[in-house]
N, C-alpha and C positions, 0 to 999 in steps of 0.2 A: 735289213735295210741299212745302207751306209751312205746316206744322202749328205752331200757337202755343198755349201754355197760360199763362194769367194766373190766379193764385190766392193764397190764404193758408191756412195750416194751423197746427196746434199747434206746429210747429217755427218758425214765423215770427211768430206773433201770440199775445197772451195770450187766455185763455178769454173775458175780458170783451169783447174785440173779436170773437172768433169767434161768441159768442152773439148779438151785435147784427147780425152779418153773415149769420146763418143765413137760409136761404131756404125759404119754404113751397113746396109743390108748384105752387101757382098762380103764385108768383113765379118759379119756375124756368121754367115754360112761357112766361111773358111775356118773360123774359130771353132764352130761345132764339129767340123770334120777333123780338125787337129785334136780336139778334146777326146773324141772316142778312139782316135788312133793312139793316144797316149796310154802308157801301160796301166796306170792306176784306175782309169775311168772306163766304164762300159756304156754309159749313157751321158747325154749332155743337152743342155738347153740354155739359151741366153735371153735374159730380160734386160733390154736396153731402152731407156727413156731419156728425156732431157735431164732428169734428176738422178739417174742411177744407171750403173752398168753392173750386172750380176751374172755369174756363170754357175749354173747348177750341174751337178754330176753325181752319178752313182759310182763310188770308189771302193776299192778293196783295202786301201791303206790310207789312214788319215794324214799322217805327216807327209808322205809322198804325194798324196792328193793335193794338199795345200800348196806345196812347193810347185807342183806341175801346173795347177790352175792359175796360180799367181804369175808364173812365168808366161803362160799362154796369154793372159790378159795384157801383160806388159808388151808382149810381142805384137799383138794385133791392134792394140790401142795406139802404139807409137810413143807411149810414155815409158821411160826407162824404169826398170824394176826397182832400183834403189829409190827413185823419186816417188814411184807409185805405192810402194809397200807401206809407208806410214799412214796412208789413207784407206787401206784395205781392211775389211772386217771379214770374219770367218764364222759360220754357223754350221753345226754338225748334227745330224740325225733329228731328234725331236725339236731342237732349237732352230734348225733350218726350216722345218715344217712350220713352226710357229712364226718365223720371220715371213715366209711367203704368204701365209694366211693373213697376217697383219697388213702386209703390203696390199693384198687383194681387197681388204676392207677399207683401205684408205687411212689406216692408223699411222703408217710410216710416211705419208705424203707431207709435202711442205704445208699444204692446207688440209687439215684433217678432214677426212670424209669424201674427198674428191673421187669421182667415179671413173675418170678417164683411164685409170690404171687397169681396169678390168679389160678394156679393149686391147691394151698393150700386152697383158698376160695371154689373152686369147691368140694374138698374133705370134707371140713367142712360142706357144705350144704348136701352132700350125707350122711355123718354120722348122721346128725340131722334128715334126712328123714328116715334113717334105724331104728333109735331109736324112731321114731314118736314123736319127740319133736319140730319139725318145723311145725308151723301152717301157716295160710295165710300170716301173717305179715312177718315172717322170710323167708318163701319161696319167697315171692315177693321181699324182700329186697336183699337177696343174689343173686337171679337170675338177678335182675336189676344191682347189683354191678358188676357181671360178664360182662354184656352187656356194662356198662360204661367203665370198664377196657379195653375191646376189642375196644371200640370206641376210647378211648384215644390213643391206640397204632396204630390204623389204620388211624386216622385223623391228628395225629401230629408226630413229630420226637422224641417223648419222649423215644422210645426204642433204640435210639442211645446210651443211657447209660443203656439200658435194659439188664443187666447181673447180675448174682449173685455177692455178695460181694467178694466171693473167686475169681471168674473170673476177676473181676475188679482189685483186689489186685495183681493177677498174671500178668496182663497186665502192671500194674505199675512197677512191678519188672523187666519185660522183656524189658522195655524202647523202645517200638515200634516194637520189634521183635515179629512175630506171636508166641503165647504161645506154639502151637504144635511144632514149630521148636526150641524154646528156651528150652523146657523141655527135648528134645530128649537126651537120654543118661545120664541124671542127676539122682541123688539120693536124695530122700526127707525124711525128718524127720517130722512127725506130732505129736505134743505134745497135748494130750487130746483125748478123744474118745466120746465127746458129739455130739450133732447134727451138730454144725458148723464144728468141726474137722472132723466128718464123711463126710460131704459135701466136705471139702477140700481134703481129701484123695481120694474120688471118682472123683473129678474134675481133680486132678493131674493124676490119673490112666487113665482117658479118654483122657487126653492131651498127653499121651505117655511117662510119666515119667518111668524110668527104674526100680526103686525100691522105695518102701514106707515102712518106719519103723515107727511103732506106739508106742508111749510111753504114759502110763497112770498110775495113782495111783491105779486104780482098774484093775488088770491084766485081769479079765474075759471080761471086756468091750473092752479092746485092742484086745484080742484074737478074740472076736466076729467080730469086725471091719475087722480084717485081713482075717477072713474066707469069709466075704462078698466080699472083694476086690479080693481074690483069686478065688472065684467061679463065678465072674461076666463074662457074655458072651461077653460083649463089651470091655473088657480090657485084656491085657496080661502083668500083672505087678507082679513082685516079691514082696511079702509082708511078714513082720514078726513083731512080738510084742516084746517089751523089757520093763523092769521095768524103773521107773523114775531115778533110780540110774545110769542107763547106758547113760543118756542124754549127760553128758560131753564127753564121748568117741564117741557117735554117731555124735556129733558136728564136730569132726575131719574128719568124712567121708562124711557128708552131703553137698550137694550143695544148697538145698532149705530147709528151716525150716518154718513150719506153726504152730503157737501156739494159742490155744484158750482153756483155762482152767478156772475153777472157783476159782483159787487161789486168795487170797487177797494180796499177796506179789509178788515180781518178781520171775519168773520161770527161766529166763535166765539173769544173771548179765553181766555187761560189761566184767568183768574178765573171766567169763566162755566163752564168745564169743571170746575174744582175744586169749584165750588158744586154742580154736577150730580152729582158722585160722593161728595160729603160724606155720611158716615153709611153709605155702601154698601161701603166698603173696610175689610177686616179690618186691624186694627192690626198693622204689621210688628213682629217682636220687636226690642227695642233691644239692640244689641250693644255691650258695654263693651270697647272695643279695648284699653285698658290692662290690664284683667283677663285678656283673652285672651293678650296679650303675656307677662304674668307667668307664666301657666300654661304656655304653650309653652316659655318659657325654662326653667322648672322641669323640664318633661318632657325637655328636650334635654340636661340635665346628666347626667354619668355617675352610675351607681348609687352611692348612699352619699355623694354630694357635693351641696352646695347650689349654687344658680345662680351664686354668686360664688366657686366653688371655686378654690383656688389653681391656677395653671397656665393659666388661661384669661384672656387679657388683654382680652377683650370684656366689657363691662358687660351681662351677660345680661338683667337686668330691663328694660333700655331697648331691647332688640331688638324691633322691630315685627313683627307677623305677616307672613308671606310672604317673609321673608328667611332665608337660611341663615347660621348663625353661622360657617360655614366658607367662605362665598362671598366674591366680590370686594368686595361692598358692605360686608361686615363688617370686612375688613382694610384698607380704603382709609385711607391716611394713616399706616400703621404703618411704623416703621423696620425695618431688617433684623433686629435682635436680637429685637424684639417679634414679628416675623413668625415667627422660628424657634421662639420660645416657643409661639406659637399653633399652629404646625404640629405641634409635639410633643404638645400637648394634644389636637389633633384626631385625631392618629394613635393616641392611647391608646384610650379606651373610649367616647368621646363619640359619640352618635347624634342627629343633628338631625332631629326628627320633622317639621319643616317641609319637609324634602326630599320626603317622600312626597306631600304635598299639591301640590307643584309639579312632580312628575315627574322630579326629579333625585336624586342620591345622593352619598355621600361620594366615590365614584370620580370623578364629574364635577367636584366641587369641588376634589379633590386636584390635578387638572390645572390648574385656575385658580390655586391656591396655588403650584404649581410654576412657572408662568409669571411670577407676581408675584415669587416669590423670585429669579428670574433678573434681573428688573428692579431689585429691591432691591440685589442684589450689585453692579450696575453704577452705580446712582446713590445708593445708601445709604438710600433711602426710597421707599415706595409713593406714587405720585402721588395727590393728592386727587381723588376722583371724586364730585362732587355730583350726585345724581339724586333725583327724587321718590320718596318712600317708597311702596312698594306696600302698600296697605291693602285688606283684604277688605271689599267693600261689603256692607252689610246686605241681606238678601234682599228683593226687591220683592214686594208682594202681587200676587195674581193679578188680571188686568184684569177690571173690571166694565163698562167702557165702551170700545167699539171704534170708532175714528174713521177714516173713509176720506175723504180730501180730494182731490178730482179737479179742483180749480180751479187756474187759472193767471191772475193771481197767486193765492196760497194763500188759502183761506177760513179755515183753522184755524191758530191761533197755534202756531208750532213749539215753543214752550215746553211744550206739552202732552206732548211726548216724555218730559219729566222728572217728570210728575205720577204719583204712586202710584195704581194701579188703572186706568190709562189706557194703551191701546195705539193709537198713531197711525201710519197709513200714508198718505203723501202722494205727489205726483208725483215728488219727488226720490228717495224711498226705493223707489218702483216702478221708476224708471229704473235704480237701482243693482241691485235684485233681478233685473231683466231682463238687465242687463249680465253678472251673475254666472251666468246660466243656462248650462248646458253645451251651447251650440248654436253656438259660433263657427264650427265646421267646416260646419255646415248653412248658416249665413248666407253664408259664402264660396262654397259650392256654388251657392246661389241667385243670388248676384251674377254668377257665371259664366254661369248659365242666362240671366239677363237680358241680359248683354252679347252672348251668342250670338244671342238672339232679336231684339235690336235690330238687329244687323248683317243678319240674314236678312230682317227686315221692311223695312229700308231698301233692300236689294238688290231685293226683290220690287217695292216701290213704284217704284223708279227704272226697273226693267225694264218695268213696266206703263205708266209714263209715256211711254215711247218707242214702245209698241205702236201707238197710233193713227197716229203719224207713219209707221211702217213700212207699216201697212195703206194709208194714203193714198198712199204711194209706189208700192205694187204696184197700187193702183187706177188711178193715173195711167199706169203702164206698160201696163196692160190697155187703157186708153183709147187710148194711142198705137198699140198693135197693131191695135185695131179700126179706127182711122182710116186706118192705112196699108193695111190689107186692103181698105177701101172704095175707096181711091185706085187700088189694083191692079185691082179689078174694073172701075173706070172705064176703065182703059187696056187691059185684056184682057177685053172683054165676052163673048168666046166661051169663057172658062175654065170647064171642067166642075166639077161638085161634088166629084169625087174629088180633083182636083188643087188646088182651092181649099182643101179641108180639110187636105191634106198641107202646103201652104204655110203655112196659118194655124198648124198645130201646130208646124212648124219654127220660125217666128218667135217663138212663145210660149216654146219651149224655150230659144232663144237669150237672150231677155229674162230668163227665170227663172234661167238659169245665171249671167248677168251680175250679177243682183241677189242671188243666194243668199248668197255669201260676205260681201258687205258688210253685209247685213241681219242675218245671224247674228252677225257680229262686233260690230256696233253694239249689239245687245241685250246681249252680254256686257260690253262697255265701259260701257254705261249702268247696269248693275247695280252697278258699282264706285262708291266714294265720288267725288263730283265728276263723275259721268257724266251728269248732267242736261243738260249742254250739247250732247251728241251729237244730241239731238232737234232742237235749234235749228240745228245744223250741217247735218243732212239737209234740213230745210226750206229753208235758204238755198241749198245746193248744187243742189237739184233744183227750186227755185222753187215749192215746194208752197204751195197756197192755205191760209192758216191756218183759214179757215172749213171747208174740207174736212176738215182734221184734227179740228176741234172737232165736226163732225157725226159723225165716226167715234166719238169719245169719247162723245157723247150716245147714239148707237145702242147702244154696249156697256153703258153705264149703264142704259139702258132694259131691255136683255135681262137684266141681273143684278138689277134692282130687286126683283122679286118674291121671289127667293131671299134677298136681303139682309134684306128686311123681315119675313121669318119669325122674325127675332130670334135671339139667341145660343142656342147649344145647351147 
């Protein structure tokens, strides 16, 4: 096995490059044909999704294979080789198997565990079978990848995050509300008409969005996407296409915006977004923090006493909200005598109502004061502790514009996070949300499944690799037996059939017994890592004709071809 994969994905390349490197079905077919026509490759398969473009091949030379596959990807994607090369990754033999199995399980997806990739792998195999570019290796590999992916989803909880990136992003925007309920009656603006934007528009339409507006720099692509949405049997959505110059106006109408373009700069600036929500955001109540501080200090004073009551060394009117007048921040810098005075005041009848808001109480603060008193007795003064004052932020208004940025580099200005009335979910926040998902144990379990399956696949391939050599050896032995029996008949022409048959059977049993242990053992050894050399050793030791071995391989492949081309189950 000399499996090689050369590709790029969301992990290695920005969306702008992935969009340009995307391949149509026709381009994939032509790429497959050119791959098997190239000298280093005998088989080929293309896995092309919105987040990856990968070319798999069975090659006889590693370096020549990498160079040829990289060149083919550049030629058919339309991205120059020099520009494409920094984003390419290469996996070989067992690492290539491990990569595809990980992809099939959703471990390499932007949202870990998503199951959409299984259908894409199935389509990739079917396309390679239709073009007759998938031989034994790639048929076995892709069919096994599908089985591994299905096993991962059935034996673990990895599919708890098993959704497309778009669905996951919409769930993050909806903040726990079912997406179908959250989208009802809303209007959406989709910026871009590439594969990811098309998926976004289709997902929104299926979720029940009322209207989808598609904006794209190429009007024809936007119109085509609108026709697909309008003609869909499973949706009843109003769809229309607009030029990119209409985006600022559409922002004033939209409730949901999904952006995924190949732009190298920002598509939506903070100013554009602020203008889009102007007049739609309820004014947030203005909080007078000084007034709140004064009121809190007044309420925290003992009954019948003013905030500046004797016995409290803290200037109560200056205490900001969120701090306890008995806590560490309040007593920072006090000397031992002042601390004693403060402790006596605190132990009296004072109740700090700020404690309730932050989940602490006098008991907790008493421990802090006790610790500080011990420090004061040793050094005579509480060390100064300068820390930012905690200030309760004014409440933000409810979002009126929800932004989902699926582009890399980003389409939407990150400053939109701070705009009132705006909720932004981007690739970075999606990655954080996915990382926080309670599925670490499931991911570890899937990784173990992948490792086990890679080892089993490698062993099976190595064992299968030596089988034609073993068959050729036994064929040669049978020919030797037949030749010797012919010579015996020439020397003993009067030998009757009974004795001839008995002698023939005896000679065959001797040969079989001599070959049995070595051939069984060599199959076992060949299944182990590094066992591929045993086939070469057999051919050398017994002087086997390479063409005989190759003819056995071709015969086996011809026998299995019909079963393989039935496609993945």
